[in-house]
DOVEXTOR-439685 format. One record per atom (N, C-alpha, C): residue number from 0; residue in three letters; chain; atom name; y, x, z. Coordinates in nm, 4 decimals, m for minus. Example, Ala and Ser with C-alpha at 12.3 -4.5 7.8 and 13.67 -1.06 7.14 Angstrom:
BEGIN
+------+------+------+------+----------+----------+----------+
| lolo | bake | gupa | voro |       py |       px |       pz |
+------+------+------+------+----------+----------+----------+
|    0 |  ala |    A |    N |  m0.5690 |   1.3190 |   0.7800 |
|    0 |  ala |    A |   CA |  m0.4500 |   1.2300 |   0.7800 |
|    0 |  ala |    A |    C |  m0.3300 |   1.3200 |   0.7800 |
|    1 |  ser |    A |    N |  m0.2250 |   1.2850 |   0.7080 |
|    1 |  ser |    A |   CA |  m0.1060 |   1.3670 |   0.7140 |
|    1 |  ser |    A |    C |   0.0030 |   1.2900 |   0.7870 |
+------+------+------+------+----------+----------+----------+
END
This chain:
BEGIN
+------+------+------+------+----------+----------+----------+
| lolo | bake | gupa | voro |       py |       px |       pz |
+------+------+------+------+----------+----------+----------+
|    0 |  met |    A |    N |  m6.0475 |  m1.5179 |  18.3960 |
|    0 |  met |    A |   CA |  m6.1789 |  m1.5134 |  18.6083 |
|    0 |  met |    A |    C |  m6.2906 |  m1.5132 |  18.5928 |
|    1 |  lys |    A |    N |  m6.3949 |  m1.3733 |  18.6541 |
|    1 |  lys |    A |   CA |  m6.4876 |  m1.4002 |  18.6055 |
|    1 |  lys |    A |    C |  m6.5192 |  m1.4960 |  18.6968 |
|    2 |  pro |    A |    N |  m6.6862 |  m1.6044 |  18.6871 |
|    2 |  pro |    A |   CA |  m6.7341 |  m1.6898 |  18.7527 |
|    2 |  pro |    A |    C |  m6.8611 |  m1.6184 |  18.8423 |
|    3 |  arg |    A |    N |  m6.7723 |  m1.7470 |  18.9754 |
|    3 |  arg |    A |   CA |  m6.8616 |  m1.6729 |  19.1490 |
|    3 |  arg |    A |    C |  m6.8437 |  m1.7675 |  19.1513 |
|    4 |  leu |    A |    N |  m6.9558 |  m1.7836 |  19.2716 |
|    4 |  leu |    A |   CA |  m6.9732 |  m1.9382 |  19.3436 |
|    4 |  leu |    A |    C |  m6.9249 |  m1.9259 |  19.4266 |
|    5 |  gly |    A |    N |  m6.9209 |  m2.1099 |  19.4269 |
|    5 |  gly |    A |   CA |  m6.7810 |  m2.0989 |  19.4895 |
|    5 |  gly |    A |    C |  m6.6443 |  m2.1509 |  19.3801 |
|    6 |  met |    A |    N |  m6.6709 |  m2.1355 |  19.2917 |
|    6 |  met |    A |   CA |  m6.5958 |  m2.1692 |  19.2392 |
|    6 |  met |    A |    C |  m6.5667 |  m2.2335 |  19.1374 |
|    7 |  thr |    A |    N |  m6.4207 |  m2.3496 |  19.1054 |
|    7 |  thr |    A |   CA |  m6.4491 |  m2.5147 |  19.0941 |
|    7 |  thr |    A |    C |  m6.3534 |  m2.5387 |  18.9686 |
|    8 |  ala |    A |    N |  m6.3896 |  m2.5804 |  18.9611 |
|    8 |  ala |    A |   CA |  m6.3696 |  m2.6792 |  18.7683 |
|    8 |  ala |    A |    C |  m6.3913 |  m2.8525 |  18.7967 |
|    9 |  arg |    A |    N |  m6.2777 |  m2.9167 |  18.7245 |
|    9 |  arg |    A |   CA |  m6.2684 |  m3.0376 |  18.7593 |
|    9 |  arg |    A |    C |  m6.3002 |  m3.1646 |  18.6085 |
|   10 |  thr |    A |    N |  m6.3098 |  m3.2295 |  18.6647 |
|   10 |  thr |    A |   CA |  m6.3769 |  m3.3023 |  18.5627 |
|   10 |  thr |    A |    C |  m6.3186 |  m3.2709 |  18.4152 |
|   11 |  gly |    A |    N |  m6.3387 |  m3.2993 |  18.2620 |
|   11 |  gly |    A |   CA |  m6.2159 |  m3.2536 |  18.1560 |
|   11 |  gly |    A |    C |  m6.2039 |  m3.1339 |  18.1052 |
|   12 |  asp |    A |    N |  m6.2679 |  m3.0384 |  18.2555 |
|   12 |  asp |    A |   CA |  m6.2931 |  m2.9087 |  18.2253 |
|   12 |  asp |    A |    C |  m6.3512 |  m2.8111 |  18.1469 |
|   13 |  lys |    A |    N |  m6.3692 |  m2.7580 |  18.0497 |
|   13 |  lys |    A |   CA |  m6.4451 |  m2.7031 |  18.0369 |
|   13 |  lys |    A |    C |  m6.5390 |  m2.6226 |  18.1508 |
|   14 |  cys |    A |    N |  m6.6707 |  m2.5497 |  18.1505 |
|   14 |  cys |    A |   CA |  m6.7864 |  m2.5252 |  18.2244 |
|   14 |  cys |    A |    C |  m6.7656 |  m2.4120 |  18.1751 |
|   15 |  pro |    A |    N |  m6.6601 |  m2.2857 |  18.2987 |
|   15 |  pro |    A |   CA |  m6.7100 |  m2.1726 |  18.2874 |
|   15 |  pro |    A |    C |  m6.7968 |  m2.1308 |  18.3376 |
|   16 |  lys |    A |    N |  m6.9498 |  m2.1762 |  18.3388 |
|   16 |  lys |    A |   CA |  m7.0675 |  m2.0758 |  18.4263 |
|   16 |  lys |    A |    C |  m7.1637 |  m2.1528 |  18.3983 |
|   17 |  ser |    A |    N |  m7.3005 |  m2.1971 |  18.3488 |
|   17 |  ser |    A |   CA |  m7.4030 |  m2.1998 |  18.3370 |
|   17 |  ser |    A |    C |  m7.5001 |  m2.2015 |  18.5482 |
|   18 |  gly |    A |    N |  m7.4666 |  m2.3745 |  18.5257 |
|   18 |  gly |    A |   CA |  m7.5663 |  m2.3282 |  18.7102 |
|   18 |  gly |    A |    C |  m7.5047 |  m2.4882 |  18.7392 |
|   19 |  val |    A |    N |  m7.5917 |  m2.4945 |  18.8652 |
|   19 |  val |    A |   CA |  m7.6314 |  m2.5751 |  18.9495 |
|   19 |  val |    A |    C |  m7.4261 |  m2.5646 |  19.0545 |
|   20 |  trp |    A |    N |  m7.4211 |  m2.7218 |  19.0034 |
|   20 |  trp |    A |   CA |  m7.2574 |  m2.7578 |  18.9763 |
|   20 |  trp |    A |    C |  m7.2588 |  m2.9160 |  19.1177 |
|   21 |  lys |    A |    N |  m7.2012 |  m2.8997 |  19.2186 |
|   21 |  lys |    A |   CA |  m7.1814 |  m2.9811 |  19.3821 |
|   21 |  lys |    A |    C |  m7.0422 |  m3.0803 |  19.3548 |
|   22 |  val |    A |    N |  m7.0582 |  m3.1184 |  19.3685 |
|   22 |  val |    A |   CA |  m6.9172 |  m3.2477 |  19.3874 |
|   22 |  val |    A |    C |  m6.7796 |  m3.2251 |  19.5530 |
|   23 |  val |    A |    N |  m6.7339 |  m3.1981 |  19.5294 |
|   23 |  val |    A |   CA |  m6.6634 |  m3.1319 |  19.6515 |
|   23 |  val |    A |    C |  m6.5899 |  m3.3081 |  19.7042 |
|   24 |  gly |    A |    N |  m6.5910 |  m3.2664 |  19.8269 |
|   24 |  gly |    A |   CA |  m6.5267 |  m3.3579 |  19.9161 |
|   24 |  gly |    A |    C |  m6.5507 |  m3.5498 |  19.9262 |
|   25 |  thr |    A |    N |  m6.7339 |  m3.4952 |  19.8593 |
|   25 |  thr |    A |   CA |  m6.7971 |  m3.6874 |  19.9043 |
|   25 |  thr |    A |    C |  m6.8754 |  m3.6297 |  20.0600 |
|   26 |  leu |    A |    N |  m6.9429 |  m3.7187 |  20.1504 |
|   26 |  leu |    A |   CA |  m7.0222 |  m3.6889 |  20.1944 |
|   26 |  leu |    A |    C |  m7.1826 |  m3.6722 |  20.1526 |
|   27 |  glu |    A |    N |  m7.2255 |  m3.7752 |  20.0322 |
|   27 |  glu |    A |   CA |  m7.2956 |  m3.7504 |  19.9670 |
|   27 |  glu |    A |    C |  m7.3182 |  m3.5648 |  19.8296 |
|   28 |  ser |    A |    N |  m7.4295 |  m3.5947 |  19.8972 |
|   28 |  ser |    A |   CA |  m7.4968 |  m3.4511 |  19.8181 |
|   28 |  ser |    A |    C |  m7.5164 |  m3.4660 |  19.6551 |
|   29 |  ile |    A |    N |  m7.4132 |  m3.5055 |  19.5668 |
|   29 |  ile |    A |   CA |  m7.3910 |  m3.4778 |  19.4439 |
|   29 |  ile |    A |    C |  m7.4264 |  m3.3575 |  19.3566 |
|   30 |  thr |    A |    N |  m7.4597 |  m3.3078 |  19.2321 |
|   30 |  thr |    A |   CA |  m7.4986 |  m3.2101 |  19.2456 |
|   30 |  thr |    A |    C |  m7.5222 |  m3.2331 |  19.0497 |
|   31 |  met |    A |    N |  m7.5225 |  m3.1304 |  18.9984 |
|   31 |  met |    A |   CA |  m7.5931 |  m3.1578 |  18.8438 |
|   31 |  met |    A |    C |  m7.5427 |  m3.0404 |  18.7677 |
|   32 |  ser |    A |    N |  m7.6765 |  m3.0032 |  18.6882 |
|   32 |  ser |    A |   CA |  m7.6698 |  m2.8886 |  18.6424 |
|   32 |  ser |    A |    C |  m7.6470 |  m2.9138 |  18.4710 |
|   33 |  val |    A |    N |  m7.5368 |  m2.8298 |  18.4981 |
|   33 |  val |    A |   CA |  m7.3908 |  m2.8022 |  18.3876 |
|   33 |  val |    A |    C |  m7.4552 |  m2.6531 |  18.2279 |
|   34 |  ser |    A |    N |  m7.4644 |  m2.7231 |  18.1683 |
|   34 |  ser |    A |   CA |  m7.4013 |  m2.5399 |  18.0734 |
|   34 |  ser |    A |    C |  m7.3069 |  m2.5082 |  18.0543 |
|   35 |  arg |    A |    N |  m7.3031 |  m2.4120 |  18.0198 |
|   35 |  arg |    A |   CA |  m7.1488 |  m2.2945 |  17.9927 |
|   35 |  arg |    A |    C |  m7.1128 |  m2.3551 |  17.8991 |
|   36 |  gly |    A |    N |  m6.9956 |  m2.4065 |  17.8669 |
|   36 |  gly |    A |   CA |  m6.8585 |  m2.4446 |  17.7358 |
|   36 |  gly |    A |    C |  m6.8870 |  m2.6046 |  17.7605 |
|   37 |  asn |    A |    N |  m6.9690 |  m2.6821 |  17.8325 |
|   37 |  asn |    A |   CA |  m6.9589 |  m2.7964 |  17.8030 |
|   37 |  asn |    A |    C |  m6.9400 |  m2.8735 |  17.8727 |
|   38 |  lys |    A |    N |  m6.8792 |  m2.9745 |  17.8813 |
|   38 |  lys |    A |   CA |  m6.7419 |  m3.0867 |  17.9812 |
|   38 |  lys |    A |    C |  m6.8139 |  m3.0844 |  18.1254 |
|   39 |  met |    A |    N |  m6.6819 |  m3.0573 |  18.1711 |
|   39 |  met |    A |   CA |  m6.7744 |  m3.0820 |  18.3397 |
|   39 |  met |    A |    C |  m6.7905 |  m3.2507 |  18.3403 |
|   40 |  pro |    A |    N |  m6.8595 |  m3.2742 |  18.3979 |
|   40 |  pro |    A |   CA |  m6.8547 |  m3.4716 |  18.3910 |
|   40 |  pro |    A |    C |  m6.8169 |  m3.6002 |  18.5236 |
|   41 |  gln |    A |    N |  m6.7939 |  m3.7057 |  18.4953 |
|   41 |  gln |    A |   CA |  m6.7265 |  m3.7595 |  18.5722 |
|   41 |  gln |    A |    C |  m6.8072 |  m3.7736 |  18.6682 |
|   42 |  his |    A |    N |  m6.8142 |  m3.8748 |  18.8049 |
|   42 |  his |    A |   CA |  m6.9037 |  m3.9012 |  18.9082 |
|   42 |  his |    A |    C |  m6.7966 |  m3.9831 |  18.9629 |
|   43 |  ala |    A |    N |  m6.9350 |  m4.0665 |  18.9657 |
|   43 |  ala |    A |   CA |  m6.8940 |  m4.2230 |  18.9725 |
|   43 |  ala |    A |    C |  m6.8043 |  m4.2908 |  18.9071 |
|   44 |  asn |    A |    N |  m6.7454 |  m4.2714 |  18.7296 |
|   44 |  asn |    A |   CA |  m6.7022 |  m4.2690 |  18.7201 |
|   44 |  asn |    A |    C |  m6.5126 |  m4.2758 |  18.7236 |
|   45 |  arg |    A |    N |  m6.5722 |  m4.1510 |  18.7631 |
|   45 |  arg |    A |   CA |  m6.4481 |  m4.0685 |  18.8520 |
|   45 |  arg |    A |    C |  m6.3390 |  m3.9176 |  18.8124 |
|   46 |  ser |    A |    N |  m6.2451 |  m3.9215 |  18.7656 |
|   46 |  ser |    A |   CA |  m6.2563 |  m3.7766 |  18.8264 |
|   46 |  ser |    A |    C |  m6.2792 |  m3.7085 |  18.9323 |
|   47 |  ala |    A |    N |  m6.3775 |  m3.5626 |  18.9111 |
|   47 |  ala |    A |   CA |  m6.4289 |  m3.4968 |  19.0464 |
|   47 |  ala |    A |    C |  m6.3423 |  m3.3734 |  19.0057 |
|   48 |  thr |    A |    N |  m6.3763 |  m3.3282 |  19.1946 |
|   48 |  thr |    A |   CA |  m6.4055 |  m3.1607 |  19.1568 |
|   48 |  thr |    A |    C |  m6.4874 |  m3.0978 |  19.1700 |
|   49 |  trp |    A |    N |  m6.5780 |  m3.0295 |  19.1264 |
|   49 |  trp |    A |   CA |  m6.7049 |  m2.9346 |  19.1217 |
|   49 |  trp |    A |    C |  m6.6653 |  m2.7576 |  19.1673 |
|   50 |  lys |    A |    N |  m6.7908 |  m2.7953 |  19.1924 |
|   50 |  lys |    A |   CA |  m6.7943 |  m2.6496 |  19.3150 |
|   50 |  lys |    A |    C |  m6.9512 |  m2.5630 |  19.2343 |
|   51 |  leu |    A |    N |  m6.9318 |  m2.4775 |  19.1444 |
|   51 |  leu |    A |   CA |  m7.0680 |  m2.3511 |  19.2439 |
|   51 |  leu |    A |    C |  m7.1740 |  m2.3708 |  19.2952 |
|   52 |  ile |    A |    N |  m7.3140 |  m2.4217 |  19.3101 |
|   52 |  ile |    A |   CA |  m7.3774 |  m2.3751 |  19.3974 |
|   52 |  ile |    A |    C |  m7.4903 |  m2.2809 |  19.3855 |
|   53 |  ile |    A |    N |  m7.4990 |  m2.2847 |  19.2352 |
|   53 |  ile |    A |   CA |  m7.6063 |  m2.1679 |  19.1628 |
|   53 |  ile |    A |    C |  m7.6145 |  m2.1292 |  19.0429 |
|   54 |  met |    A |    N |  m7.5971 |  m2.0254 |  19.0000 |
|   54 |  met |    A |   CA |  m7.6228 |  m1.9331 |  18.8957 |
|   54 |  met |    A |    C |  m7.7252 |  m1.9567 |  18.8162 |
|   55 |  phe |    A |    N |  m7.6869 |  m1.9325 |  18.6571 |
|   55 |  phe |    A |   CA |  m7.7675 |  m1.9358 |  18.6166 |
|   55 |  phe |    A |    C |  m7.7552 |  m1.8527 |  18.5180 |
+------+------+------+------+----------+----------+----------+
END
């Protein structure tokens, strides 16, 4: 699958595209820069779904 804005990844998945990722489903605007190949992080010690909002 070709990386695109709006794609999602879950905690523990390998990051498919370097960029800024935002937690889905929270009222807070939590963002984090993640590099391609790194594991997607947890949020507040819980699994999370992350959405790509800026690609590098």
